[in-house]
C-alpha positions as CSV (number, residue, x, y, z in Angstrom):
1,M,-2.5,1.7,-199.5
2,P,1.2,1.0,-200.2
3,E,1.5,-2.2,-202.2
4,L,4.4,-3.6,-200.1
5,T,2.5,-2.9,-196.8
6,A,-0.6,-4.7,-198.2
7,R,1.3,-7.7,-199.5
8,V,3.3,-8.3,-196.3
9,A,0.3,-7.8,-194.0
10,R,-1.9,-10.2,-195.9
11,A,0.9,-12.8,-196.0
12,A,1.4,-12.5,-192.2
13,A,-2.4,-12.8,-191.6
14,A,-2.9,-15.7,-194.0
15,R,-3.3,-18.0,-191.0
16,G,-5.4,-17.4,-188.0
17,E,-7.8,-14.5,-187.2
18,V,-7.3,-11.2,-189.0
19,P,-6.5,-8.4,-186.6
20,L,-9.2,-5.8,-186.0
21,A,-7.2,-3.0,-187.5
22,M,-6.8,-4.9,-190.8
23,R,-10.4,-6.0,-190.8
24,V,-11.6,-2.4,-190.3
25,R,-9.5,-1.2,-193.3
26,D,-10.8,-4.0,-195.5
27,E,-14.4,-3.6,-194.6
28,L,-14.8,0.1,-194.2
29,G,-11.8,1.6,-196.0
30,A,-10.2,4.8,-194.9
31,L,-12.9,6.0,-192.5
32,F,-11.7,9.5,-191.6
33,A,-10.8,11.8,-194.4
34,D,-8.5,14.8,-193.6
35,A,-11.0,17.2,-195.1
36,E,-13.4,16.4,-192.2
37,F,-10.9,18.0,-189.8
38,A,-9.6,20.7,-192.0
39,V,-11.1,23.5,-189.9
40,A,-8.9,22.6,-187.0
41,F,-5.6,22.3,-188.9
42,G,-4.2,25.1,-190.9
43,R,-2.8,24.8,-194.5
44,R,0.2,26.9,-193.8
45,G,3.3,26.1,-191.7
46,R,5.4,22.9,-191.5
47,R,3.9,19.7,-192.7
48,G,2.1,17.7,-190.1
49,W,0.7,14.2,-189.7
50,S,-2.6,13.4,-191.3
51,P,-5.5,14.4,-188.9
52,G,-7.6,11.5,-190.4
53,R,-4.9,9.1,-189.5
54,L,-4.5,10.6,-186.0
55,A,-8.2,10.1,-185.5
56,M,-7.9,6.4,-186.4
57,V,-4.9,6.1,-184.2
58,T,-6.9,7.5,-181.3
59,V,-9.8,5.1,-182.0
60,L,-7.4,2.1,-182.0
61,Q,-5.8,3.5,-178.9
62,M,-9.1,3.5,-177.1
63,A,-9.9,0.0,-178.4
64,E,-6.8,-1.3,-176.6
65,N,-6.8,1.2,-173.7
66,L,-3.2,2.3,-174.6
67,T,-1.3,5.3,-173.4
68,D,-0.1,7.9,-176.0
69,R,3.4,6.5,-175.9
70,A,2.2,2.9,-176.3
71,A,-0.1,3.9,-179.2
72,V,2.9,5.6,-181.0
73,Q,4.9,2.4,-180.5
74,R,2.1,0.4,-182.2
75,V,2.1,2.8,-185.1
76,R,5.9,2.4,-185.5
77,F,6.1,-1.4,-185.1
78,D,2.7,-3.1,-185.5
79,L,2.1,-4.2,-189.1
80,S,-1.7,-4.4,-188.7
81,W,-1.8,-0.7,-187.6
82,K,0.4,0.3,-190.6
83,Y,-2.0,-1.6,-192.9
84,C,-5.0,0.2,-191.3
85,L,-3.4,3.6,-191.6
86,G,-2.1,3.0,-195.1
87,L,1.6,3.7,-194.1
88,E,4.8,2.6,-195.8
89,L,6.7,-0.1,-193.9
90,E,9.6,2.3,-193.2
91,D,7.3,5.0,-191.8
92,V,8.5,5.8,-188.2
93,G,5.3,7.5,-187.0
94,F,5.3,10.6,-184.9
95,D,6.0,11.9,-181.4
96,A,3.6,11.1,-178.6
97,S,2.9,14.8,-178.0
98,V,1.2,15.0,-181.4
99,L,-1.8,13.0,-180.1
100,S,-2.3,15.5,-177.2
101,E,-2.1,18.4,-179.7
102,F,-4.6,16.6,-181.9
103,R,-7.1,16.1,-179.1
104,T,-6.8,19.8,-178.1
105,R,-7.5,21.0,-181.5
106,V,-10.4,18.7,-182.0
107,V,-12.0,20.0,-178.8
108,E,-11.3,23.6,-179.5
109,H,-13.1,23.4,-182.8
110,G,-16.0,21.3,-181.6
111,L,-15.2,18.2,-183.7
112,E,-15.4,15.6,-180.9
113,E,-18.3,13.8,-182.5
114,R,-17.1,13.9,-186.1
115,V,-15.6,10.4,-185.9
116,L,-18.9,8.9,-184.7
117,D,-20.8,10.8,-187.4
118,L,-18.5,9.4,-190.1
119,L,-18.7,5.8,-188.9
120,L,-22.5,5.9,-188.7
121,A,-22.7,7.4,-192.1
122,V,-20.7,4.5,-193.6
123,L,-22.8,1.9,-191.6
124,K,-26.0,3.5,-192.9
125,E,-24.8,3.1,-196.5
126,K,-24.1,-0.6,-195.8
127,G,-27.5,-1.1,-194.2
128,L,-26.0,-2.0,-190.8
129,V,-27.9,0.9,-189.0
130,K,-31.0,2.8,-189.8
131,A,-33.8,4.9,-188.4
132,G,-36.8,3.2,-186.7
133,G,-36.4,0.0,-184.8
134,K,-35.4,-0.1,-181.2
135,Q,-32.7,1.7,-179.2
136,R,-31.9,2.0,-175.5
137,T,-30.0,4.5,-173.4
138,D,-28.4,4.2,-170.0
139,S,-25.9,6.2,-167.9
140,T,-23.0,5.6,-165.6
141,H,-20.8,7.7,-163.4
142,V,-17.3,8.8,-164.5
143,L,-14.7,9.8,-162.0
144,A,-12.8,13.1,-162.7
145,A,-9.0,12.9,-163.2
146,V,-8.5,14.8,-160.0
147,R,-8.5,14.0,-156.3
148,E,-11.8,14.5,-154.5
149,L,-11.6,17.4,-152.1
150,N,-13.8,18.5,-149.2
151,R,-14.5,22.2,-148.8
152,L,-11.6,22.6,-146.4
153,E,-9.1,20.9,-148.7
154,L,-10.5,22.8,-151.7
155,A,-10.0,26.2,-150.0
156,G,-6.4,25.4,-149.0
157,E,-5.3,23.8,-152.3
158,T,-6.8,26.6,-154.3
159,V,-4.8,29.2,-152.4
160,R,-1.7,27.1,-152.8
161,A,-2.2,26.6,-156.5
162,A,-2.6,30.4,-157.0
163,L,0.6,31.1,-155.0
164,E,2.4,28.5,-157.1
165,A,1.2,30.1,-160.4
166,L,2.1,33.6,-159.2
167,S,5.6,32.5,-158.0
168,A,6.3,30.9,-161.4
169,A,4.9,33.9,-163.4
170,A,6.3,36.8,-161.3
171,P,8.8,35.6,-158.7
172,D,10.2,39.1,-158.0
173,W,6.8,40.6,-157.4
174,V,5.8,37.8,-155.1
175,A,9.1,38.2,-153.1
176,Q,8.4,41.9,-152.8
177,M,4.7,41.8,-151.8
178,L,4.4,38.7,-149.7
179,D,6.0,37.2,-146.7
180,I,7.5,34.2,-148.4
181,A,8.4,32.3,-145.2
182,G,5.0,32.9,-143.6
183,W,3.0,31.8,-146.6
184,N,5.4,28.8,-147.2
185,R,4.8,27.4,-143.7
186,R,1.1,27.0,-144.5
187,Y,1.1,26.4,-148.3
188,G,4.5,24.8,-148.9
189,R,3.0,21.3,-149.1
190,R,0.4,20.2,-151.6
191,I,-2.9,19.1,-150.0
192,D,-2.9,15.5,-151.3
193,A,-3.6,12.1,-149.9
194,N,-0.8,12.4,-147.4
195,W,-2.1,15.7,-145.9
196,R,-3.8,15.4,-142.6
197,P,-6.3,18.0,-141.3
198,P,-6.4,19.1,-137.6
199,G,-7.9,16.6,-135.3
200,S,-10.8,18.7,-133.7
201,Q,-13.7,20.3,-135.4
202,T,-12.8,23.6,-133.8
203,Q,-9.3,23.5,-135.3
204,R,-10.7,22.6,-138.7
205,D,-13.2,25.5,-138.6
206,Q,-10.4,27.9,-137.6
207,L,-8.2,26.6,-140.5
208,A,-11.0,27.1,-142.9
209,L,-11.3,30.8,-141.8
210,D,-7.6,31.2,-142.1
211,Y,-7.7,29.9,-145.7
212,G,-10.5,32.3,-146.4
213,R,-8.6,35.3,-144.9
214,D,-5.5,34.4,-146.9
215,A,-7.5,34.0,-150.1
216,V,-9.0,37.5,-149.6
217,A,-5.7,39.0,-148.8
218,L,-4.0,37.5,-151.8
219,L,-6.7,38.6,-154.2
220,R,-6.6,42.1,-152.9
221,T,-2.9,42.2,-153.3
222,V,-3.1,40.9,-156.9
223,H,-6.0,43.4,-157.7
224,H,-4.2,46.4,-156.2
225,P,-3.8,49.2,-158.8
226,A,0.0,49.0,-158.4
227,A,0.1,45.3,-159.2
228,P,0.7,44.2,-162.8
229,A,-2.7,43.9,-164.5
230,W,-1.9,40.6,-166.2
231,L,-1.4,38.8,-162.9
232,R,-5.2,38.8,-162.3
233,Q,-5.7,37.1,-165.6
234,L,-3.7,34.0,-164.6
235,P,-6.1,31.0,-164.6
236,A,-5.2,30.0,-161.1
237,V,-6.0,33.5,-159.8
238,Q,-9.3,33.4,-161.6
239,V,-10.1,30.1,-160.0
240,L,-9.1,31.4,-156.6
241,R,-11.5,34.3,-157.0
242,Q,-14.4,32.0,-158.0
243,V,-13.8,29.5,-155.2
244,T,-13.5,32.3,-152.6
245,V,-16.7,34.0,-153.7
246,Q,-18.5,30.6,-153.6
247,N,-17.3,29.6,-150.2
248,Y,-16.8,32.8,-148.2
249,L,-18.5,36.1,-147.3
250,I,-17.0,39.4,-146.2
251,T,-19.1,41.0,-143.5
252,T,-18.8,44.4,-141.9
253,D,-20.0,45.2,-138.4
254,S,-21.5,48.5,-137.1
255,S,-18.0,49.9,-136.4
256,G,-16.8,49.1,-140.0
257,V,-14.6,46.2,-139.1
258,E,-14.5,43.5,-141.8
259,A,-14.6,39.8,-141.1
260,V,-14.3,36.8,-143.4
261,K,-17.1,34.3,-142.8
262,R,-17.6,30.8,-144.3
263,R,-20.8,30.4,-146.3
264,E,-23.2,27.8,-145.1
265,A,-25.9,26.2,-147.2
266,D,-28.9,27.2,-145.1
267,T,-28.1,30.7,-144.1
268,D,-25.4,32.3,-146.3
269,G,-26.3,31.3,-149.8
270,L,-23.9,28.5,-150.6
271,P,-24.2,28.0,-154.4
272,P,-25.9,24.8,-155.6
273,G,-23.8,21.9,-156.6
274,R,-24.3,22.4,-160.4
275,V,-22.2,25.6,-160.3
276,R,-19.9,25.0,-157.3
277,L,-16.3,24.2,-158.2
278,T,-15.0,21.0,-156.6
279,S,-11.3,21.2,-157.7
280,P,-8.9,24.0,-158.8
281,Y,-7.6,21.7,-161.6
282,D,-10.9,20.6,-163.3
283,L,-13.3,23.4,-163.5
284,D,-16.1,21.3,-165.2
285,A,-16.2,18.4,-162.7
286,R,-19.0,18.5,-160.1
287,Y,-20.0,16.6,-157.1
288,G,-23.0,14.5,-157.8
289,G,-25.0,11.5,-156.6
290,K,-27.3,8.8,-157.7
291,E,-29.2,6.7,-155.1
292,D,-26.5,5.8,-152.6
293,L,-23.5,6.6,-154.9
294,R,-21.5,9.8,-154.5
295,W,-18.7,11.0,-156.8
296,T,-16.8,13.9,-158.2
297,G,-16.8,14.0,-162.0
298,Y,-19.2,13.4,-164.9
299,K,-22.0,11.2,-166.3
300,L,-21.7,9.2,-169.4
301,H,-24.9,8.4,-171.4
302,I,-24.7,5.7,-174.1
303,S,-27.5,5.1,-176.7
304,E,-27.4,2.0,-178.9
305,V,-29.4,-0.1,-181.3
306,C,-31.0,-3.1,-179.5
307,Q,-32.7,-6.1,-180.9
308,L,-34.4,-9.3,-179.8
309,A,-32.5,-12.6,-179.9
310,Q,-32.7,-14.8,-183.0
311,P,-36.0,-16.8,-182.8
312,D,-35.7,-20.6,-182.5
313,D,-37.4,-21.2,-185.8
314,E,-34.6,-19.2,-187.5
315,A,-31.8,-21.2,-186.0
316,P,-29.2,-22.5,-188.4
317,R,-29.1,-26.1,-189.5
318,P,-26.7,-28.4,-187.6
319,G,-23.2,-28.0,-188.8
320,R,-23.8,-24.7,-190.4
321,R,-22.6,-21.5,-188.8
322,A,-25.2,-18.7,-189.1
323,R,-24.2,-15.1,-189.3
324,P,-25.7,-13.3,-186.3
325,P,-28.1,-10.3,-186.6
326,V,-26.5,-6.9,-187.2
327,P,-24.5,-5.7,-184.2
328,N,-25.9,-3.4,-181.6
329,V,-24.3,-0.2,-182.8
330,I,-23.7,2.7,-180.5
331,T,-25.5,5.7,-182.1
332,H,-24.9,8.5,-179.6
333,V,-22.8,9.4,-176.6
334,A,-23.4,12.3,-174.2
335,T,-21.3,13.6,-171.4
336,T,-22.5,15.9,-168.6
337,D,-21.3,17.0,-165.2
338,A,-22.4,14.8,-162.3
339,T,-25.3,17.0,-161.3
340,V,-27.3,16.8,-164.5
341,P,-30.3,14.4,-164.0
342,D,-30.9,11.8,-166.6
343,V,-34.3,13.2,-167.4
344,K,-32.7,16.3,-168.9
345,L,-30.9,14.2,-171.6
346,V,-33.9,12.6,-173.4
347,E,-34.7,15.6,-175.7
348,P,-31.0,16.3,-176.5
349,V,-30.4,12.6,-177.4
350,H,-33.4,12.7,-179.7
351,Q,-32.3,15.9,-181.3
352,A,-28.8,14.4,-181.9
353,L,-30.3,11.2,-183.4
354,D,-32.6,13.2,-185.5
355,G,-29.6,15.1,-186.9
356,R,-28.1,11.7,-187.9
357,D,-31.4,10.4,-189.3
358,L,-31.3,7.6,-186.8
359,L,-34.3,8.2,-184.6
360,P,-35.7,5.0,-183.2
361,G,-39.3,3.9,-183.3
362,E,-39.1,2.7,-179.7
363,H,-36.7,4.1,-177.1
364,Y,-36.1,1.9,-174.0
365,L,-35.1,3.9,-170.8
366,D,-35.1,3.4,-167.1
367,S,-37.3,5.4,-164.8
368,G,-34.6,8.0,-164.2
369,Y,-35.0,9.3,-167.8
370,A,-38.8,9.3,-167.8
371,S,-41.7,11.7,-167.1
372,A,-45.2,11.7,-168.4
373,E,-44.5,15.0,-170.3
374,L,-41.6,13.4,-172.0
375,V,-43.6,10.4,-173.1
376,V,-46.1,12.7,-174.8
377,D,-43.6,15.2,-176.2
378,S,-41.2,12.6,-177.6
379,L,-44.1,11.0,-179.5
380,N,-45.5,14.2,-180.8
381,T,-42.2,15.9,-181.6
382,F,-40.0,13.1,-182.8
383,G,-42.4,10.2,-183.3
384,V,-40.5,8.1,-180.7
385,A,-42.4,5.9,-178.3
386,L,-40.7,5.8,-174.9
387,V,-40.8,2.3,-173.3
388,T,-40.1,3.1,-169.7
389,P,-41.7,2.6,-166.3
390,L,-43.0,5.9,-165.0
391,Q,-42.2,6.6,-161.4
392,G,-45.0,6.6,-158.8
393,G,-45.8,9.4,-156.5
394,T,-43.7,10.6,-153.6
395,S,-46.3,10.2,-150.8
396,R,-45.6,8.0,-147.8
397,Q,-48.1,5.4,-149.1
398,Q,-46.5,5.2,-152.5
399,R,-43.0,4.9,-151.1
400,E,-44.0,2.2,-148.6
401,K,-46.4,0.4,-151.1
402,A,-49.0,0.3,-148.3
403,G,-52.1,2.1,-147.1
404,C,-54.5,4.0,-149.4
405,Q,-52.4,4.8,-152.4
406,R,-53.5,7.3,-155.1
407,E,-54.8,4.6,-157.4
408,A,-57.3,3.6,-154.7
409,F,-59.2,6.9,-155.2
410,A,-61.9,7.3,-157.8
411,I,-61.6,10.5,-159.8
412,D,-64.6,12.2,-161.4
413,W,-63.0,14.6,-163.8
414,D,-66.3,16.1,-164.9
415,A,-67.5,16.8,-161.4
416,R,-63.9,17.8,-160.3
417,Q,-64.1,15.5,-157.3
418,A,-62.3,12.5,-155.8
419,T,-63.9,9.7,-153.8
420,C,-61.8,7.8,-151.2
421,P,-62.0,4.0,-150.6
422,Q,-64.3,4.7,-147.6
423,G,-66.8,6.6,-149.7
424,A,-66.0,10.2,-148.6
425,S,-65.9,12.9,-151.3
426,S,-63.2,15.6,-151.6
427,R,-64.1,19.2,-150.7
428,F,-61.3,21.1,-152.5
429,W,-60.1,20.9,-156.2
430,S,-57.5,23.4,-157.0
431,P,-55.3,23.6,-160.2
432,A,-51.8,24.7,-159.3
433,R,-48.2,24.8,-160.5
434,Q,-45.6,22.9,-158.5
435,K,-41.9,22.8,-159.6
436,G,-42.8,24.0,-163.0
437,R,-45.5,21.4,-163.6
438,E,-49.2,21.7,-163.9
439,V,-51.0,19.8,-161.1
440,I,-54.3,19.5,-159.4
441,V,-54.4,19.6,-155.6
442,V,-57.3,17.6,-154.2
443,R,-58.1,17.8,-150.5
444,F,-60.6,16.0,-148.3
445,D,-62.4,17.7,-145.4
446,Q,-60.9,17.1,-141.9
447,A,-64.4,16.4,-140.6
448,D,-64.5,13.3,-142.9
449,C,-61.0,12.1,-142.2
450,V,-60.7,12.4,-138.4
451,P,-63.4,9.8,-137.5
452,C,-62.5,7.5,-140.4
453,P,-61.5,4.0,-139.3
454,A,-58.8,3.8,-142.0
455,R,-57.2,7.2,-141.1
456,A,-53.9,5.6,-139.9
457,E,-53.5,3.9,-143.3
458,C,-54.4,6.9,-145.3
459,T,-52.9,10.1,-143.8
460,N,-50.8,11.5,-140.9
461,A,-52.1,15.0,-141.4
462,T,-53.5,16.7,-138.2
463,R,-54.6,20.1,-139.5
464,W,-56.6,18.9,-142.5
465,G,-57.7,15.7,-144.3
466,R,-56.0,13.6,-146.9
467,Q,-54.5,15.5,-149.8
468,L,-53.8,14.2,-153.4
469,T,-51.7,15.7,-156.1
470,L,-52.9,14.8,-159.5
471,R,-51.6,15.6,-163.0
472,P,-53.9,16.9,-165.7
473,R,-56.3,14.3,-167.0
474,P,-54.4,13.2,-170.2
475,L,-51.1,12.8,-168.1
476,H,-53.0,11.1,-165.3
477,D,-54.5,8.6,-167.6
478,L,-51.1,8.0,-169.2
479,I,-49.5,7.4,-165.8
480,H,-52.3,5.1,-164.7
481,A,-52.0,3.0,-168.0
482,N,-48.3,2.8,-167.6
483,H,-48.5,1.6,-164.0
484,T,-51.1,-1.0,-165.0
485,A,-48.9,-2.2,-167.9
486,Q,-46.0,-2.7,-165.6
487,G,-47.9,-5.6,-163.9
488,D,-48.3,-7.4,-167.3
489,E,-45.8,-10.2,-168.0
490,G,-45.7,-9.3,-171.7
491,W,-44.7,-5.7,-171.0
492,R,-42.0,-6.8,-168.6
493,A,-40.6,-9.3,-171.1
494,T,-40.5,-6.5,-173.8
495,Y,-38.9,-4.0,-171.4
496,A,-36.2,-6.6,-170.5
497,L,-34.6,-5.5,-173.7
498,R,-33.4,-2.4,-171.9
499,A,-31.2,-4.4,-169.5
500,G,-28.7,-5.0,-172.3
501,A,-27.5,-1.4,-171.9
502,E,-25.9,-2.5,-168.6
503,G,-23.7,-4.9,-170.6
504,T,-22.7,-2.1,-173.0
505,I,-21.6,0.0,-170.0
506,R,-19.7,-2.9,-168.6
507,Q,-18.0,-3.4,-171.9
508,A,-17.1,0.2,-172.1
509,M,-15.5,0.1,-168.6
510,A,-13.6,-3.1,-169.3
511,V,-12.2,-2.2,-172.7
512,T,-11.6,1.6,-172.4
513,G,-11.6,2.2,-168.7
514,N,-14.1,5.1,-169.1
515,R,-15.2,5.1,-165.5
516,R,-11.7,5.4,-164.3
517,D,-11.2,8.7,-166.2
518,G,-7.5,9.3,-165.4
519,H,-6.7,10.5,-168.9
520,Y,-8.1,14.0,-169.4
521,R,-9.5,17.0,-167.4
522,G,-12.4,19.1,-168.5
523,L,-15.8,18.3,-170.0
524,G,-14.6,18.8,-173.6
525,K,-11.7,16.3,-173.5
526,T,-13.7,13.9,-171.3
527,H,-16.5,13.9,-173.9
528,L,-13.9,13.4,-176.7
529,E,-12.6,10.3,-174.9
530,H,-16.2,8.9,-174.6
531,V,-17.0,9.5,-178.3
532,F,-13.8,7.9,-179.5
533,S,-14.3,5.0,-177.1
534,A,-17.8,4.5,-178.5
535,V,-16.3,4.3,-182.0
536,A,-13.8,1.8,-180.7
537,L,-16.6,-0.3,-179.2
538,N,-18.5,-0.2,-182.4
539,L,-15.5,-1.5,-184.3
540,I,-15.0,-4.3,-181.8
541,R,-18.6,-5.3,-182.2
542,L,-18.4,-5.1,-186.0
543,D,-15.2,-7.2,-185.9
544,A,-17.1,-9.9,-183.9
545,W,-20.0,-9.7,-186.4
546,W,-17.7,-10.0,-189.4
547,N,-16.2,-13.1,-187.8
548,G,-19.6,-14.6,-187.2
549,Q,-19.5,-14.4,-183.4
550,P,-22.8,-14.3,-181.5
551,L,-23.7,-11.0,-179.9
552,D,-23.1,-12.3,-176.4
553,H,-19.6,-13.4,-177.3
554,T,-18.3,-9.9,-178.2
555,R,-15.0,-9.4,-176.7
556,T,-14.9,-7.3,-173.5
557,S,-11.2,-7.3,-172.7
558,H,-8.1,-6.2,-174.7
559,L,-8.3,-7.1,-178.3
560,A,-7.3,-10.6,-179.2
561,R,-4.9,-9.8,-182.0
562,L,-2.0,-11.3,-183.9
563,D,1.4,-9.8,-182.9
564,L,2.3,-8.7,-186.4
565,T,5.5,-6.6,-186.4
566,L,8.0,-5.7,-188.9
567,A,10.4,-8.2,-187.2
568,A,7.9,-11.0,-188.0
C-alpha cells in the first residue's frame, strides 16, 4: 500500500462511514494474489495490469453494477478504489478493453470460481464461515443477452448471420457464387423487434420452408469441393449447419426428387430443448420453463449460510449496540442452461461444498430440488441432512387433494398386498422400473372396484381397478414420514428458514442485475458474472456486519459510499 495513498484516504474517511472498498482492504487485505491467476497470464510479452487487481476491480464493478468504462473511471478517480487496489495517487488505470480480455482469459482457463474460493478461504481463517451448521439453496431464471426468437425467426436470422459472416470473410467468393440482389431482398434486414412476419399461417409456413431451402443451398455451396475449405469453419456457418439439421429434413420421393421439410416434434424427431439452439448468437442459451414462467437463457443457483434470528434472551442491554451474528455468506454459485431441473444440482452443489470443506449439516431446499433418493444419498455420501418437503404423487387424487389418496391405503409389505379404505385387497404386486426409478405397481381387481360405492372418488379406470405406484419400502416410509412431518407446526417453523433464500436472490437482482443478463453471452461468461456477483454480495454483507448493522438491514441497492476523489 503506497504511504501517500493510505494517508490521504484515511484523512478523507475520518468523518462518516468508511467506503466498502476501503473497509475490504482493511479487514481482508489484498484478497486476490496474482499467482492465483498465473496460468491464464503469460510471463513473456509487454507488461500488463495485475490480474489480482483486475479481479478486485471486477468484484467492485459487480457490487455497484457498473459498466466497464464506468469501472475504469472509478479506478482512475475514486480514492477508495485506489486504496483498495493499493495504487499510487497518480496511477491512471487502464483501458476498458482490459476488463473484457481479463474475463475472457479467466473463462478460457476455468478460473471463474477462483475469487470465491479465495474469499471463503480467508473467511474460514477468520472463523466467519465453517463446515456444519445450516445452508440453503434456491434458483432463479436468468435472461440471455440475446433476443428471444421463435423457430421461424431463428431459421431466417441464422441464414442472414451466415451470409453476413461469409460476405465479410470472402466478399469476392460470395459475389461470384451467389445472386447478391436476390439474397439481399430476403436477408438484407436483420430479424429484430421491428421485423414483422407474414400475416397468415400459410404464408409463415411457406416462409419457413423458403428459409430451410436457402439454408441447404448455402451450406451445399460452402461445402462444395471447389469452395475454400476454411469457409466451412466459420462459426456462423457451423451454427447454420446445426440449426438446419435440428429444424429441417431433406426427403427424397420415389422418383429421386429432393424436398426440404420442416421437422415437427411428434413425427420428425425435433430435438429436445436441452440440445436445441435458440439463437445464432448465444449457443449455450436454452428455452426453459418453471411452472408458468417461460424464458430463453439460464438458471442461477445460490447456496448460502443461514441462521436463526438472535433469541430474545440474548438481546443487548438498552443503549448498547450489539454486533449481529456472522453474516449469511454465499458459499456456492452454479449456472446451468434453462432446461436443467433443480433436482440435478443437489449432488454437484454438495461436491463443490465438500471441495471447499464447507458441507452443511442441514441443507434447506424447496421441493424442486428434492427426491427420496437424494435425501438418502446425501446423508449417506456427504453426511448432509436435506430439510425439504418431498413432492406427493402425480395421480388425480394427489393433485386435487381429494378422493382416496395413496396414504389412505394400508400396505402389508410382508404379504405384498395393499388394502383399500373399503376393505378390498389388491390382486397384483409387480416390481418394475419407471423413468429410471425402482417402483412397485399395485393393482386391484376390476371385480372389486366396479361395484364399489366409492369408485368415483377412487379411480376413473374402466379396463381395470385402482392402481398404485409405490416406492421400495425404505423410500416409501421416508416419504410417508416426510409428508406427516409437513403437517407439524414445529417442522414448518424450522423449514421457514429456507425462505431467506428468496431475499438473497432479490438482493442479487437489485444490486448486480443478474436476472437482466445483458452483459455477456455464453455459459462460461454468464457463470463468471454470477460468481463475481456472489463475491460482491458477500463483501456488501460483510461491510454491513463490520458496521454492526442487523442482517435484515443489509443494503440492497447501489452502495452508499463517500464520494472520495482526488479532487477532494
